[in-house]
C-alpha positions, 0 to 999 in steps of 0.5 A: 396465567401469571408469574410466581413468587414462590417461599423460595422469596420469604425473608429472603426479599432481594427486591431487584424484580420490582426494579425491572418490572413494567406494570409494576404487578410486584408487592410488598404485604403492607396489610394485618391479615396473618394469611399474606406474608409480610417477609415475601414479594408477591405478583398481583396475578390481575397485573402481570403482563407474563414478560418474564422480566423478573425471573432473571433478575432474581439472585434467590431463583424464586420466580417462575412461569406458573404452568412451570411451577415445581410442585413444591409450591403449588400453593404459592399460587393462591399465596400471590393471589391474595395481594389482589386488593390489599394493601401493598407498596411496591419496595425499592431495592437498597443500592449496596445490596450484596447479592448472595452467593451461590451457595446461600441460594442452594442452602434457600432452596434446600431449607425449602426441600426444593432442587433444581 
């Protein structure tokens, strides 16, 4: 099992999760394959050690354990797996970046048809 970053991260990319990952398995795709999103972070399932450190750090509530993944995000398992052996980088969070508000998080979930 691995953790999955869902499309709730798309266009949000807070990057706080990368700062706590003990094995640096969270990436931003830097290649040219259009089937791999560049506007969200992805977890390499081969590198993830299932530590759960990233989940509480994500202010967008976009990360789930694979066995707890809501049905609406099942395709994100494959999307995350596409990062394996692809060009990528570990982004660094801007220190002054504000956290999203509760309203912004709720609006983002609504945009993707997910209500927790």
